[in-house]
N, C-alpha and C positions, 0 to 999 in steps of 0.2 A: 504494500500500500504506500510505498514511497514513490513520489513522482519525480520526473526528470528535473534535475537542478536542486534536489533536496537531499539532505543527509540526516541520519538518525544518530542521536547521541544518548548513550546509556546513562540513565539517572537513578535507577533503583529497581526494587522487586516488590511484588504484591505479597504481603505477609498474611493478610486475611481478607475475606470478602463477606459482607453482610448482605445476603440475598434479599431479605425483606425490604431493605431500604436502599439497596443497590449502591453501597458504599464500600470502597476498597481502602484498606490500610496499606500504605506504601512506605517502605523504608528507603530513604533517599541517600545516595552517595554523591549526587550532584544537585545543583540548585534548580528549583522549579518555581515558576511565576504564574499568577493568574493571567490568562490570555495566551499562554503557551499552547501549541498544538502538540499532542502526545500520541504515541503509538504504544499499545499494550499487546505484547505477543507471547504466546506460549504454544504448547502442543496442539491445543484446540481453540486458542484465542488469537484473534487478529482484529483489534479494535482501535480505531483512530477517532479522537475527539479533542475538543478544546477544553482547557481548564477554566471553568467558569467561577469556581470557588473551591477553597480548601481550608481545612482546619488543622490546628495543632492544639491538642489538649482542649478540644471543644471551643476554641477561639478562632474566628476567621482571620486568615493572614493573606497578604498579597504576595509575599515571597517566602519560600521555605528553603532554608540553607541545607547544605550537605550535612548528613547525620541526623536529620529530622525524621520523625514518623508522622505522616499526614493522613487525614481522612479525605477521600476524594469521591464525590458522587460520579458514578459511571453510567453511560447510556446503555450498557449491556453487561451481561455476566462476565466476570474475570475470575481467574483461579489463583490460588496460592502458588507462588513460585514463578508466575508470569513476569516477564521482563518489561520495564517501562523505559521508553525512549522519548526524548524531545525531538521534534522535527524542526530543522533549521534549513534555510536556504543555503545551499552549498556555496562556499567561496570560490569553487572551481566551476561554477555554472557558466555556460557559454554566453 
């Protein structure tokens, strides 16, 4: 689901998914911001969405630093162990 001129940057893993409220707990190793386009991939997961809002310890944040665990509402089911990537326009785009 990566388009020409885009690259994906690994930022973390899904630790847990709450199916009733469709919220993923993600452990970050990279920074994530509201407005970022993300890709969540796993054995049976391939989901692309925009980060509309996220929370740390039940408080809304605009930026989550590396080392944070965040809650993120997802548009579809994700699974524990899925990889989370930020989509960026490639600096090598033609």
